PLY file of the C-alpha trace (Angstrom):
ply
format ascii 1.0
element vertex 196
property float x
property float y
property float z
element edge 195
property int vertex1
property int vertex2
end_header
59.41 14.15 58.97
55.69 14.74 58.79
53.20 12.03 58.31
50.99 12.19 55.33
47.28 11.99 55.86
45.11 9.35 54.37
45.31 8.99 50.65
42.11 10.29 49.10
40.21 7.58 47.27
38.80 8.38 43.89
35.06 8.03 43.66
34.01 6.33 40.46
31.91 8.61 38.30
29.09 6.74 36.65
29.53 6.81 32.91
26.65 7.04 30.48
27.07 5.31 27.15
26.57 7.49 24.08
23.52 5.39 23.13
21.94 5.85 26.55
22.61 9.59 26.32
20.92 9.72 22.90
17.95 7.74 24.22
17.40 9.94 27.26
17.75 13.15 25.26
15.36 11.76 22.66
12.79 10.88 25.33
13.17 14.39 26.76
12.22 15.87 23.38
15.61 17.30 22.46
15.10 18.14 18.78
18.85 18.44 18.21
19.30 14.73 18.95
16.76 13.50 16.39
19.25 13.59 13.52
21.79 11.61 15.54
19.14 9.02 16.49
18.16 8.69 12.84
21.78 8.31 11.66
22.48 5.74 14.37
19.44 3.45 13.95
18.02 4.11 10.48
20.21 1.37 8.95
18.69 -1.15 11.39
15.14 -0.07 10.60
15.81 0.04 6.84
17.35 -3.44 6.91
14.35 -4.93 8.72
11.92 -3.20 6.36
13.83 -4.28 3.25
13.97 -7.91 4.43
10.24 -8.00 5.13
8.99 -6.01 2.15
11.52 -6.91 -0.53
11.18 -3.45 -2.04
13.86 -0.82 -1.41
11.64 2.21 -2.10
8.87 0.90 0.11
11.42 0.09 2.83
12.71 3.68 2.70
9.14 4.97 3.06
8.59 2.71 6.06
11.87 3.92 7.61
10.76 7.54 7.33
7.37 6.62 8.78
8.98 4.80 11.71
11.10 7.76 12.75
8.23 10.18 12.32
6.02 7.95 14.48
8.83 7.57 17.04
9.29 11.32 17.32
5.57 11.95 17.64
5.20 9.16 20.19
8.44 9.82 22.09
6.50 10.48 25.29
5.60 6.78 25.30
9.23 5.71 25.39
10.70 5.04 28.84
14.49 4.48 28.89
14.18 2.33 32.02
11.97 -0.20 30.26
14.41 -1.04 27.51
16.83 0.35 24.98
15.72 2.79 22.31
16.65 0.46 19.43
14.26 -2.21 20.78
11.47 0.36 20.96
12.21 1.44 17.39
12.13 -2.20 16.23
8.65 -2.55 17.77
7.45 0.48 15.81
9.14 -0.90 12.69
7.25 -4.18 12.95
3.92 -2.35 13.18
4.75 -0.11 10.20
5.87 -3.12 8.14
2.55 -4.83 8.95
0.70 -1.67 7.86
2.67 -1.58 4.59
1.94 -5.25 3.88
-1.78 -4.71 4.57
-1.82 -1.72 2.22
-0.06 -3.78 -0.44
-2.66 -6.53 -0.08
-5.50 -4.00 -0.40
-3.91 -2.56 -3.55
-3.52 -6.04 -5.04
-7.11 -6.97 -4.20
-8.40 -3.73 -5.71
-6.39 -4.25 -8.89
-7.62 -7.85 -9.16
-11.24 -6.76 -8.68
-10.82 -4.06 -11.32
-9.38 -6.63 -13.73
-12.43 -8.86 -13.23
-14.84 -6.01 -14.04
-16.15 -6.03 -17.59
-14.74 -3.28 -19.74
-17.35 -0.53 -19.83
-17.42 2.42 -22.11
-18.37 5.43 -20.06
-21.78 6.89 -20.80
-21.83 10.43 -22.11
-22.26 12.86 -19.30
-25.48 14.75 -19.72
-24.75 16.64 -16.51
-21.70 18.20 -18.18
-23.82 19.20 -21.18
-26.37 20.79 -18.83
-23.65 22.84 -17.16
-22.32 24.02 -20.51
-25.84 24.96 -21.61
-26.33 27.02 -18.43
-23.02 28.77 -19.03
-24.08 29.61 -22.60
-27.49 30.92 -21.49
-25.95 32.99 -18.68
-23.40 34.50 -21.06
-26.08 35.36 -23.62
-28.39 36.79 -20.95
-25.64 39.24 -19.98
-25.55 40.49 -23.58
-29.26 41.40 -23.60
-30.42 44.96 -22.92
-31.07 45.52 -19.19
-34.90 45.56 -19.44
-35.07 42.32 -21.45
-32.56 40.62 -19.14
-34.48 41.71 -16.04
-37.81 40.38 -17.36
-36.31 37.03 -18.39
-34.44 36.59 -15.10
-37.58 37.35 -13.09
-39.48 34.87 -15.27
-37.06 31.96 -15.17
-35.08 32.44 -11.96
-37.73 34.26 -9.94
-40.57 32.07 -11.29
-42.83 35.13 -11.62
-45.71 35.58 -14.04
-45.73 38.56 -16.39
-48.41 40.20 -14.24
-46.22 39.79 -11.14
-43.23 41.19 -13.04
-45.30 44.23 -14.04
-46.17 44.73 -10.38
-42.54 44.32 -9.21
-41.04 46.57 -11.88
-43.84 49.11 -12.08
-43.91 48.73 -15.88
-47.15 48.30 -17.83
-48.06 44.67 -18.58
-47.72 45.29 -22.34
-44.15 46.56 -21.85
-43.26 43.46 -19.82
-44.70 41.22 -22.57
-42.75 43.11 -25.26
-39.46 42.85 -23.32
-40.05 39.13 -22.72
-40.84 38.43 -26.40
-37.88 40.46 -27.76
-35.52 39.03 -25.13
-36.49 35.44 -25.94
-36.14 36.03 -29.69
-32.71 37.62 -29.29
-31.58 34.94 -26.83
-32.77 32.18 -29.17
-30.96 33.62 -32.16
-27.71 34.14 -30.27
-27.77 30.60 -28.86
-28.18 29.04 -32.31
-25.43 31.25 -33.72
-27.47 33.71 -35.72
-26.62 37.39 -35.64
-28.49 39.46 -33.12
-30.81 42.22 -34.17
0 1
1 2
2 3
3 4
4 5
5 6
6 7
7 8
8 9
9 10
10 11
11 12
12 13
13 14
14 15
15 16
16 17
17 18
18 19
19 20
20 21
21 22
22 23
23 24
24 25
25 26
26 27
27 28
28 29
29 30
30 31
31 32
32 33
33 34
34 35
35 36
36 37
37 38
38 39
39 40
40 41
41 42
42 43
43 44
44 45
45 46
46 47
47 48
48 49
49 50
50 51
51 52
52 53
53 54
54 55
55 56
56 57
57 58
58 59
59 60
60 61
61 62
62 63
63 64
64 65
65 66
66 67
67 68
68 69
69 70
70 71
71 72
72 73
73 74
74 75
75 76
76 77
77 78
78 79
79 80
80 81
81 82
82 83
83 84
84 85
85 86
86 87
87 88
88 89
89 90
90 91
91 92
92 93
93 94
94 95
95 96
96 97
97 98
98 99
99 100
100 101
101 102
102 103
103 104
104 105
105 106
106 107
107 108
108 109
109 110
110 111
111 112
112 113
113 114
114 115
115 116
116 117
117 118
118 119
119 120
120 121
121 122
122 123
123 124
124 125
125 126
126 127
127 128
128 129
129 130
130 131
131 132
132 133
133 134
134 135
135 136
136 137
137 138
138 139
139 140
140 141
141 142
142 143
143 144
144 145
145 146
146 147
147 148
148 149
149 150
150 151
151 152
152 153
153 154
154 155
155 156
156 157
157 158
158 159
159 160
160 161
161 162
162 163
163 164
164 165
165 166
166 167
167 168
168 169
169 170
170 171
171 172
172 173
173 174
174 175
175 176
176 177
177 178
178 179
179 180
180 181
181 182
182 183
183 184
184 185
185 186
186 187
187 188
188 189
189 190
190 191
191 192
192 193
193 194
194 195
């Protein structure tokens, strides 16, 4: 009969809880775990937000904001310092405070607007000026090239008729004729008369 050797002892293998596994993978930036983290702790965040805000839609917005902020700031989470849910609750409290501040600002703005006397807006002369410039530009394009050139050099180039004659090489009388005919045609077309 042979003697059996010592009975091997089993070494306990440390077990990691599923929540600790999620937390460490989240901290490591494992994108695949984000959905699982959201499914696991979104109800907690939503419940806290709903209790504090009293508005389901606003609480859902805060919940989304919390998980977005958590993912972006995941490098600040250290599993050794505390559980992931506690870290998420801290973010939730800050986002709830932000939402309440925004709500207060909206209420204050609405109250201030209600105190303002009702004012009828003044007609916008700037809009009329823009429309007038569009009309003039459109009608300038319809003029013959020589008339358009003289008028553009006069009004946009701020040149005298003598300077225009020098720039174009045309006689001064020709420049004056183009300017006069162009202005007459432009004036008639802007007031709705038929052009010559």
